[in-house]
C-alpha positions in Angstrom: 164.7 151.0 77.5 165.9 147.8 76.0 168.6 145.9 77.9 171.8 147.4 77.5 174.4 145.1 75.9 177.5 143.7 77.8 180.4 145.2 75.9 184.2 144.6 76.2 184.8 148.3 77.3 182.4 151.1 77.8 184.1 154.5 78.3 183.3 158.2 79.2 185.1 161.3 79.9 184.6 163.9 82.8 186.2 167.2 82.9 187.6 168.9 86.1 184.3 170.6 86.8 182.6 167.1 86.9 180.8 167.5 83.5 180.4 164.6 81.0 182.1 165.7 77.9 182.3 162.2 76.1 180.6 158.9 76.6 179.8 155.6 74.7 176.1 155.2 74.1 175.2 153.0 77.2 176.8 155.6 79.6 175.1 158.5 77.7 171.8 156.7 77.9 172.1 156.5 81.7 173.1 160.3 81.8 169.9 161.0 79.8 167.7 159.0 81.8 168.9 160.7 85.0 167.7 163.9 83.4 171.0 165.3 82.1 172.9 165.3 78.9 176.2 165.7 77.2 178.1 168.6 78.7 176.0 168.5 81.9 177.3 167.5 85.4 177.4 163.7 85.7 173.8 162.9 86.9 174.5 159.3 88.1 175.6 159.9 91.6 178.0 156.9 92.0 179.9 157.7 88.9 180.3 161.3 89.8 181.5 160.4 93.3 184.1 157.9 91.9 185.3 160.6 89.3 185.7 163.2 92.2 187.6 160.7 94.4 190.0 159.9 91.7 190.7 163.6 91.0 191.1 164.3 94.8 193.7 161.3 95.1 195.4 161.6 91.8 195.6 158.0 91.3 193.6 155.4 89.2 190.8 153.7 91.1 188.7 150.7 90.5 185.3 150.4 92.3 182.1 148.6 92.0 179.2 150.9 91.1 175.5 150.4 91.5 173.2 152.1 89.1 169.9 151.7 87.4 168.4 152.3 83.9 164.7 152.8 83.2 164.1 149.0 83.4 167.2 147.4 85.0 169.5 147.5 88.0 173.0 147.6 86.8 176.2 146.3 88.6 179.3 147.9 87.2 182.9 147.6 87.7 184.4 151.1 86.9 188.1 152.1 86.5 188.5 155.9 87.0 191.9 157.3 85.6 192.7 160.9 86.4 194.8 163.4 84.7 195.3 167.1 84.6 192.2 167.9 82.6 189.8 165.4 84.1 188.9 161.7 84.5 188.5 158.8 82.0 186.1 156.3 83.1 186.2 152.6 81.8 183.5 150.1 82.5 185.3 146.8 82.8 182.2 144.8 83.8 178.5 145.7 83.1 175.9 143.3 84.5 172.2 144.0 84.2 169.5 142.5 86.5 165.7 142.8 87.0 165.0 145.9 89.1 164.5 145.4 92.8 161.2 146.2 94.3 161.4 149.5 96.2 161.6 148.9 99.9 159.8 152.3 100.7 157.1 154.1 98.9 157.7 157.0 96.4 155.6 160.2 96.6 157.4 161.9 93.8 154.6 161.4 91.4 151.5 159.4 90.5 153.2 156.2 91.4 152.3 152.9 89.6 149.1 151.8 88.3 145.7 151.7 90.2 146.3 148.1 91.0 149.6 148.9 92.8 148.2 151.8 95.0 148.9 151.8 98.7 145.8 153.1 100.6 147.9 154.2 103.4 149.3 157.0 101.1 146.1 158.4 99.7 143.2 160.7 100.3 139.7 159.2 99.4 136.9 161.5 99.0 133.1 161.4 98.3 131.5 163.0 95.1 131.2 166.2 96.9 135.0 166.2 97.9 134.4 165.4 101.4 137.3 163.3 102.9 136.4 159.7 103.7 139.9 158.8 104.7 143.5 160.0 104.9 146.1 157.3 104.6 148.3 156.6 107.7 151.5 157.1 105.8 150.5 160.2 104.2 149.2 161.6 107.6 152.5 160.7 109.0 154.4 162.3 106.2 152.5 165.6 106.5 152.4 165.5 110.2 148.7 165.4 110.4 146.0 164.0 112.8 143.8 162.3 110.2 140.8 161.5 112.4 139.4 165.1 112.6 139.7 165.5 108.8 137.3 162.7 108.1 133.8 164.0 106.8 135.3 167.4 106.3 135.6 169.1 102.9 139.0 168.5 101.2 139.6 172.3 101.3 139.7 172.0 105.1 143.0 170.0 104.7 144.4 171.9 101.7 143.8 175.1 99.9 143.8 174.6 96.0 145.7 177.4 94.3 144.9 178.6 90.7 147.5 177.5 88.0 149.3 179.9 85.8 146.2 180.3 83.5 144.0 181.0 86.5 142.3 177.6 86.5 141.7 175.1 89.1 142.2 171.6 87.4 140.5 169.9 90.4 137.1 171.9 89.9 137.3 171.3 86.2 137.8 167.5 86.5 135.0 167.4 89.2 132.5 168.9 86.8 133.6 166.3 84.1 134.0 163.5 86.5 137.4 163.0 85.1 140.9 162.7 86.4 143.1 165.6 87.3 146.9 166.1 87.7 149.2 168.6 89.0 146.7 170.7 91.1 148.7 173.3 93.1 147.8 173.4 96.7 149.0 174.7 100.0 148.8 172.4 103.2 146.5 174.4 105.7 148.3 175.9 108.6 151.8 175.5 107.0 153.9 176.8 104.1 154.1 173.4 102.5 153.5 173.5 98.7 151.9 170.4 97.2 150.5 169.0 94.0 147.5 166.8 93.9 146.7 164.1 91.3 143.3 162.5 91.4 141.7 159.5 89.8 138.0 159.0 89.8 136.6 156.1 91.8 133.3 154.4 91.0 130.7 152.3 93.0 128.1 150.3 91.1 129.4 152.0 88.0 128.6 155.5 89.3 131.0 158.3 90.1 131.8 158.1 93.9 134.6 160.4 94.4 138.4 160.6 94.0 141.5 158.8 95.0 144.1 161.6 95.4 147.9 161.2 95.6 150.1 164.0 97.1 153.5 165.1 96.0 155.7 168.0 96.9 156.0 171.2 94.8 159.4 172.9 94.6 160.5 174.8 97.6 158.5 175.3 100.7 157.6 179.0 101.0 159.8 180.9 103.2 162.2 178.1 104.1 164.7 178.3 101.3 165.0 174.3 101.5 163.2 171.6 99.7 160.3 170.2 101.7 162.0 166.8 101.8 162.6 166.3 105.6 159.5 164.1 106.0 159.8 162.6 102.7 163.3 161.3 103.7 162.2 159.7 107.1 161.0 156.4 105.8 164.0 155.5 103.6 166.6 156.8 106.2 164.8 154.7 108.9 165.0 151.6 106.6 168.8 152.2 106.1 169.3 152.6 109.8 167.4 149.3 110.4 169.2 147.4 107.7 172.5 148.6 108.7 171.9 148.0 112.4 171.0 144.4 111.4 174.4 144.0 109.7 176.2 145.6 112.8 174.3 143.1 115.1 174.9 140.1 112.8 171.2 139.4 113.0 171.4 137.3 109.7 174.3 135.2 111.0 178.0 135.1 111.3 179.8 138.2 109.7 183.4 139.4 109.5 184.2 142.2 112.1 185.1 144.8 109.6 181.8 144.3 107.8 179.8 144.5 111.1 181.9 147.8 111.7 180.8 149.1 108.4 177.1 148.4 109.2 177.5 150.3 112.6 179.2 153.3 110.7 176.3 153.4 108.2 173.6 153.3 110.9 175.4 156.1 112.8 175.7 158.3 109.7 172.1 157.8 108.8 171.0 158.4 112.2 173.0 161.6 112.3 171.4 162.7 109.1 167.9 161.9 110.4 168.7 164.2 113.4 169.8 167.0 111.2 166.7 166.8 109.1 164.4 166.9 112.1 166.3 169.8 113.6 166.1 171.9 110.3 162.8 170.8 109.1 159.9 173.2 109.0 158.0 171.1 111.5 160.8 170.5 113.9 159.7 170.1 117.5 160.4 173.0 119.8 162.1 170.7 122.3 164.2 173.4 123.8 162.1 175.6 126.1 163.3 179.3 126.6 163.0 178.9 130.3 165.3 175.8 130.4 167.3 174.6 133.5 169.9 176.5 135.5 173.4 175.7 134.3 176.9 177.1 134.5 178.1 178.4 131.0 181.7 178.4 132.1 181.5 174.7 132.9 179.9 173.9 129.5 182.5 175.8 127.7 185.3 173.7 129.4 183.4 170.5 128.5 183.0 171.8 124.9 186.8 172.6 124.9 187.6 169.1 126.2 185.6 167.6 123.3 187.4 169.5 120.7 190.9 169.2 122.2 191.9 166.1 120.0 191.0 168.2 116.9 193.1 171.1 118.2 196.0 168.9 119.1 196.1 167.3 115.6 196.4 170.9 114.2 198.7 172.2 117.0 196.0 174.9 117.8 196.0 176.3 121.4 192.5 176.8 123.0 192.7 179.9 125.3 189.7 180.1 127.6 189.3 183.2 129.6 186.8 185.5 131.4 184.2 184.6 133.9 185.0 181.6 136.1 181.3 180.9 136.6 178.5 182.3 134.7 174.9 181.0 135.6 172.4 180.8 132.7 169.2 179.2 131.6 169.1 176.7 128.8 169.5 173.2 127.8 172.8 171.6 128.3 172.8 169.3 125.3 171.9 172.2 122.9 174.4 174.6 124.4 177.3 172.0 124.2 176.4 171.3 120.6 176.5 174.8 119.7 180.0 175.3 121.4 181.5 172.3 119.8 180.5 173.6 116.4 181.7 177.1 117.1 185.1 175.9 118.6 185.5 173.2 116.0 185.0 175.8 113.3 187.6 178.1 114.7 190.1 175.3 114.9 189.4 174.2 111.3 189.9 177.7 109.9 192.9 178.7 112.0 196.4 177.9 110.5 198.4 175.4 112.3 200.0 176.6 115.5 197.6 179.3 116.0 195.5 180.3 119.0 191.6 180.1 119.4 190.4 182.4 122.2 187.1 181.6 124.0 186.1 184.5 126.1 183.2 184.5 128.7 181.5 187.7 129.5 178.5 188.9 131.6 176.0 191.8 130.9 172.3 191.9 130.5 172.8 188.4 129.1 175.6 185.9 129.4 177.9 185.4 126.5 180.8 183.4 125.1 182.9 184.7 122.2 184.9 182.2 120.1 187.7 183.9 117.9 189.8 182.1 115.4 193.1 183.2 113.6 191.8 182.5 110.1 191.1 184.5 107.0 187.7 185.9 108.4 184.3 186.1 106.6 183.8 188.1 103.7 181.1 190.8 104.0 179.1 189.2 101.3 179.0 185.9 103.1 178.1 187.2 106.7 174.2 186.4 106.3 174.6 183.5 103.9 176.8 181.3 106.2 173.8 180.9 108.6 171.6 179.4 105.9 171.3 175.6 105.7 174.0 174.0 103.3 176.0 177.2 103.0 179.7 177.5 103.7 182.1 180.4 103.4 184.8 178.1 102.3 183.5 174.8 100.9 187.0 173.4 100.5 187.2 173.4 104.2 184.8 170.5 104.3 181.5 170.1 106.3 178.0 170.1 105.2 177.1 173.7 105.9 174.6 172.9 108.5 176.4 173.7 111.8 175.8 177.5 112.1 172.3 177.1 110.9 171.5 174.5 113.6 173.3 176.5 116.2 171.4 179.6 115.6 168.2 177.8 115.6 168.9 176.1 119.1 170.2 179.3 120.6 166.9 181.1 119.4 164.8 178.5 120.9 166.4 179.1 124.3 165.9 182.9 124.1 169.5 183.5 122.9 171.4 184.2 119.6 174.4 183.2 117.6 176.0 186.2 115.8 179.1 187.0 113.7 181.0 190.1 115.2 183.0 192.6 113.4 186.7 191.5 114.0 190.0 193.1 112.9 191.4 189.6 112.2 189.9 186.2 111.9 186.3 185.4 112.7 184.4 185.9 116.0 181.3 184.3 116.8 179.3 185.1 120.0 176.8 182.9 121.7 174.4 184.9 124.0 171.9 183.2 126.4 169.7 184.4 129.3 171.2 184.8 132.5 169.8 182.8 135.4 
């Protein structure tokens, strides 16, 4: 795309549903380059976020926005003016700069030309498709030990899958000594769905095998989540490192509030990284079912103390009752995380001035039941709310990850988190093995 002109005013209109319904050509071009069009949801994330913020606050907002066209990085100053029907965007300043070099690798496609390949991200084979090397970055991304794969057939690492026409592009290309693209494959021993792109390599003018790049393919079978957890590790680690440098003032003197912003960014990115690890298909089973001997009653009181400020802010009473001591086996950090999530959710969904009951009980297993005074959970949502990124009421905030993580942690300790039938409100029960 040619350089976009600097115009006195560039405008767009976004409706209450976040759809672009009118736009001057430069903004429409950005929308189209991001894979959407007129009438679709705003595809430039920063513009969409600015529009949502303006609608939430109900006042005009002026913010700097960073974006990118196909060939340029863009620094925009955008005014968002909300009304009853949507938001008017006015770009008051539009500055184009040469694109910055990516600070981490991209595995979303073939990448750049052969001269820009990073060997640490590739599989190199001989003419018989035996693996000569697996790049260190690629092995780390796929959680593989590369050494045992060397000298093994490529099919020992991945299982090629026929395309919709019943063909194997890789084998057809091998017969012709030509390039291939989008060969579907499954990573051995996992549900990870991949696409392989290969370029022939030569030695002394003769075909010597392939240089293969790997990219993800849709959803990982059986997980219901995009297989992006490993793909995001590197950029998140970079964000954490850069933000920590700001917080530590490593590059020189810096205002206290800016250093604080850096610390907040590092903390948020670290939290997201931990969530990806906890939810990823290759998440380590760091909680052993045997666990250590603990007192569930003491952990409940600790979690109630941690959530008390939230309860006080909403004038909600936390009523803890039942067993005064309840020996269990598990992992204290994981149990506290589950309890804080369940109690925090109960506070959030209860009306101001209500009571959240937390009841400890013993039986074949130890249990704690958290009951709120809110609207309850609709029957259609009872299973869905335990899926990652799902929420019964998105308007209440949150990322929709707490219950998914809580159930996973409980099951790793030999327990369970379940939604009980309740006449009023919602009741969630955590059960754990008794000691």
